[in-house]
N, C-alpha and C positions, 0 to 999 in steps of 0.2 A: 436534663439535657440529653442523656443517652436515650431515653425513651422517645424523645422528640426526633432524634436522628434515626432511630430504628423505625419509627412510624413513617418518616420520609422515605426511607429505603423501601419499605413495604409498598407504599403508594407508588413509588417509581417503578417497582417491579410490575405492579398491576397495569400501569400505563404502557410500559413497553410490551407487556404480554399481549396487549390488544393489537399491536402492530403486526404487519406481515413479517415474513422471514427477513432478517437483516442480511444485506449483501454488501461486500466491500470489493470493489474492482480497482485495478491499477493499470496505468499506462507507465511504461518505463522507457526513458529516452537517455541515450548516451550523451554525456557532456564532453567538453573539449579535452579534458585531462583523461588519459587512459585509465580505465577502472572506475571513473566517476559517473554516476547515473543520477537522474532525477526521477523520483517516484511520485506520481500524482494519483492520489486515491479519491474515489467517489464512493459515497455511502448512500444506501437506500433501504427502505423498509424499517426504519427505526426513527424515533424522535427522542432527542436528548433532553434530560432534565438537568438543572444545575448540578455541577460536580460529577457528572457522568462523563466518561472519556472513551474515545477510540484509542486503542493501544495496538500498534502493529509491531511485531517482534522481528528483529533482524538477527539471524544466527551469528554467534561470535566467530565461528569457524569460517564464515564467508564474508564478513564485513569488518573493516577496521575502524571506520568512523562514520558518524552521521552529522549533518550540518544543515543550517538554514531551514528550520521547520517553519511552515506557515499553515494557517487555517483561516476560514472565513470569519466574518463578523460574528461575535458572540462566543468565540472560542479562544483559548490560550493554548499555543502549541510549544512543546519543548521536547528535547531528546535526552535519553540516557545512553551513554556510549557503550558499544560492545566491549567485552573483556574488561569491565570495570565493576566488580572484580573479575579476575581471569576466568574465562569460560562462560560467563553470564551473557546472554544475548543483549543486543542494544534494543531500545524501544523508541518509537515515535509516538508521542502522546498528544492528543488534542482534546482538551477538557472544556466542556460547556460551561460558560459563565452565566448564562441566562436560560430560561425555560424555552424549549423549542427553537433553538437557533437554526438559521437557514443552512441547508446542506448544498446549496447551489454552487458555492465556490469549492474548488478542489482542496484537498489536504495534501501538502507537498513536503518533501524532505529530500535532501541530497545524501547519497551514500557512496562510500568507496568500497567497491567489490574486490575482494582479494583472491578469489578462486578463479581457476581457468574456466572458460566457457562464458555463457551469457546468463545474466541474472533473470532474464525473462523465462528461463527454463527451470528455475528454482521455485520452491514454495515458501511463501511468507504466511504467517498466521496472525490472526487478530482476535481481540476480545474487547468487550465493552466493560469498563471498570467503573466502580462507584467509589468516590472519595468523600471525606467529610469536608466541611467548609475550611478546616485548618490544614487540609492536604493529606490527611492520613488515609491510607488504602483501607477500604472496607471489604471489598470482594468483587467478584465478577457479577455483573448485572444478569439477571435471569428472566426468562419469559416462559410462562406456563411450566415452571419448575425446571427448565433446562437452561444452562448457562449460554449467554449469547457470545459464541466464539466459533471460529472456523478458519478455513484457509482463504486467503485473498485470491480472487479470480484475476489472473494476469492476462490482459488483452494481448493477442498475438501481434508481434511487430509488423508494421506495414512495409518496412524497408528490409531487404534481404541482408544477410550477413555478408561481410566483405568477400569471403571465399566463394559464396554462392553467386554474388554479383560478378566476380572475376570469371567464374566458370560460365556464366551466361554470356558474358562478352566474348569469351573465347569461342563458344559455340556459334555465336552470331558472326564472328570474324571468319570462321570456317565455312559457314553457310553462304556468305556473300559471293565468294569466287565460284562456288558450285552453281549457284543460281545464274551468275553472269555467264558461265560457260554454256549452260543449257540454253540460255536465251540466244547466244550467238549461233548455236547449232540449229535452232528453229528457223532463224532468218535465212 
């Protein structure tokens, strides 16, 4: 049985090795409760085999909880909470249940950010893990001898920070009377 599992892992490594470089990107949106954010991940450049998983790590010093994990058809998603045990990062894990599941649907999880600032300015890391059919961790999936891991590319927010928006409104409020006075002087 162990030889069969090892053979499956070697075959999996060969299949992933033929894929282009894996990329994980994220869109992060603020939810209604202060500090709560929705993380929506997209994955490209890799094809999953059964029992391979996307694992995104959330630093324990920056996040207090993770909830509502989702993934597309052919995946099972779950979370491991930050600081359980103390100091250990939290993980969002989406494990493939079938060979080559679609990556069209986003992988999502909600997280409570406990540090000041914006989580879109922080770094999240990912890796692609291999598990056995019984759920035991085997190791990080590798391609061409290198582990498939890296930093999540976080897309820049399209909406300005509240302080930036307030400053823009203040500037606009100051510019309107000036433009109005100039217009009156020209007439």
